[in-house]
C-alpha positions as CSV (number, residue, x, y, z in Angstrom):
1,M,0.3,0.2,0.1
2,N,1.6,3.0,-0.9
3,A,2.3,5.9,2.2
4,R,0.4,8.7,0.4
5,N,-2.9,7.3,0.4
6,V,-3.1,5.8,4.3
7,S,-5.4,7.9,6.0
8,P,-4.6,8.7,9.6
9,L,-7.0,7.2,10.7
10,R,-5.5,4.1,9.8
11,N,-7.2,1.5,11.5
12,K,-10.0,1.3,14.4
13,A,-7.5,2.6,17.4
14,T,-6.1,5.1,15.8
15,F,-9.8,6.0,15.0
16,L,-10.9,5.1,18.6
17,G,-7.9,7.1,20.1
18,S,-8.7,9.7,18.4
19,L,-12.3,10.3,19.3
20,L,-11.5,9.6,22.7
21,F,-9.3,12.3,22.7
22,L,-11.5,14.3,21.4
23,G,-13.7,13.9,24.1
24,S,-11.7,14.5,26.8
25,L,-10.8,18.0,25.4
26,A,-14.5,18.1,26.2
27,Y,-14.6,17.2,29.0
28,L,-11.4,19.1,30.1
29,Y,-13.3,22.1,29.0
30,K,-16.5,21.4,31.3
31,V,-14.2,21.0,34.2
32,A,-12.1,24.4,33.4
33,Q,-15.9,25.9,34.1
34,F,-15.6,24.5,37.9
35,P,-16.0,27.1,40.2
36,G,-12.4,27.4,41.9
37,T,-11.3,28.2,45.4
38,D,-9.9,30.9,47.6
39,A,-6.8,29.4,49.1
40,V,-4.1,28.4,47.3
41,R,-2.7,25.2,48.5
42,S,-6.0,23.5,48.8
43,I,-7.5,21.1,46.5
44,G,-10.5,22.5,44.4
45,P,-13.8,20.7,42.8
46,A,-12.0,20.9,39.9
47,F,-8.4,19.0,40.9
48,F,-10.2,14.9,40.8
49,P,-11.9,16.3,37.4
50,N,-8.8,17.1,36.1
51,V,-6.6,14.2,37.2
52,I,-9.4,12.4,35.4
53,G,-9.1,13.8,32.1
54,G,-5.8,14.3,32.3
55,A,-5.6,10.3,32.4
56,F,-8.1,10.4,29.9
57,A,-6.4,12.3,27.1
58,F,-3.0,10.9,27.7
59,L,-4.4,7.1,27.2
60,S,-6.2,8.1,24.1
61,V,-2.9,9.3,23.0
62,L,-1.6,6.3,23.8
63,L,-4.2,4.1,21.8
64,I,-3.0,6.1,18.8
65,L,0.0,5.9,19.2
66,E,-0.6,2.1,19.5
67,G,-2.7,2.5,16.1
68,R,-0.1,4.3,14.3
69,R,2.2,1.4,14.3
70,S,-0.3,-1.7,13.8
71,E,-0.7,-2.3,10.0
72,P,-3.4,-0.7,8.3
73,S,-7.1,-2.0,7.7
74,P,-10.7,-1.4,7.3
75,L,-12.8,1.2,10.4
76,F,-15.7,-0.4,9.8
77,G,-15.4,-3.9,8.1
78,G,-17.5,-6.8,8.6
79,L,-21.1,-6.5,11.0
80,V,-20.5,-6.0,15.0
81,P,-22.4,-9.5,16.3
82,R,-26.0,-9.0,17.7
83,V,-24.9,-9.8,21.3
84,N,-22.7,-7.1,21.8
85,V,-24.9,-4.6,19.8
86,V,-27.4,-5.8,22.5
87,R,-25.0,-5.7,25.6
88,A,-24.0,-2.1,24.4
89,V,-27.5,-0.7,24.5
90,A,-28.6,-2.3,27.9
91,L,-25.2,-0.6,29.3
92,V,-26.4,2.8,28.2
93,A,-29.8,2.0,29.3
94,S,-29.0,0.9,33.0
95,L,-27.0,3.9,33.0
96,I,-30.3,6.4,32.1
97,V,-32.4,4.1,35.0
98,V,-29.6,4.3,37.3
99,S,-29.4,8.4,36.9
100,L,-33.2,8.7,37.1
101,F,-33.5,6.4,40.3
102,L,-30.3,7.5,42.3
103,E,-32.0,10.3,44.0
104,F,-35.5,7.8,45.1
105,L,-33.8,4.5,45.8
106,G,-30.5,5.6,46.9
107,F,-27.0,4.9,45.8
108,V,-26.5,1.4,47.7
109,I,-29.7,0.0,46.6
110,V,-29.1,1.4,42.7
111,S,-25.2,0.3,42.6
112,F,-26.2,-3.2,43.9
113,V,-28.5,-3.0,41.3
114,F,-26.8,-1.7,38.4
115,T,-23.6,-3.8,39.3
116,L,-25.3,-7.2,39.6
117,G,-27.5,-6.2,36.7
118,I,-24.4,-5.2,34.7
119,Q,-22.4,-8.3,35.4
120,V,-25.7,-10.7,34.0
121,V,-25.6,-8.5,30.9
122,L,-22.0,-9.1,30.2
123,G,-22.0,-12.6,31.0
124,E,-21.5,-13.7,34.4
125,R,-22.9,-17.5,34.4
126,S,-22.6,-17.7,38.5
127,V,-25.1,-15.7,40.8
128,I,-23.3,-16.2,43.8
129,R,-20.3,-14.3,42.5
130,A,-22.3,-12.2,40.7
131,V,-23.9,-11.2,43.9
132,L,-20.4,-10.9,46.1
133,V,-18.6,-8.5,43.4
134,A,-22.2,-6.4,43.4
135,L,-21.9,-6.7,47.0
136,I,-18.1,-5.8,47.4
137,A,-18.3,-3.4,45.1
138,T,-21.0,-1.4,46.4
139,A,-19.2,-1.4,50.1
140,V,-16.2,-0.2,48.8
141,L,-17.5,2.4,46.4
142,Y,-19.9,3.6,49.2
143,G,-16.7,3.3,51.8
144,L,-14.6,5.2,49.3
145,F,-16.7,8.2,49.3
146,I,-18.6,8.6,52.8
147,M,-15.6,7.7,54.9
148,L,-12.5,8.4,53.1
149,L,-13.8,11.6,50.9
150,R,-16.6,12.4,53.0
151,I,-19.1,13.0,50.1
152,P,-22.2,12.2,50.8
153,L,-24.0,10.2,48.3
154,P,-27.6,9.9,47.9
155,R,-29.8,7.7,50.8
156,G,-33.1,7.0,48.9
157,L,-35.1,4.7,50.7
158,L,-32.5,3.7,53.2
159,G,-31.9,7.6,54.7
């Protein structure tokens, strides 16, 4: 293949990395609009979102570089298996449901049900393992936000 005919978006990795990089720029733009703090040395509300956005941008650049090292390939070759489409739609739908019910039901209930449901959608066959992972993930996140970071979470029906 002639080097002049190769697109800058030469394969799926460079294409996805470019989209993710643009997403990280949009994310960092929104974070830049967060309110600042008065103290010079205190960590403001934008600190952790900036860290996440910076990591997001860095990792997307790594993905672009990995794609540049790989062979050119068609971006949209072949059909996506139906099960993957169903899983992606279920994930997006479940995130919408989480956002709708988080305040009413509370973090603990919604987090447990979401984690359990996503495991089932993604193919976890062991009910015991799925329940244990959902319990542990919910407890760790709850402890991290409430005890360590002292960030209140929606209490919902349990509050």
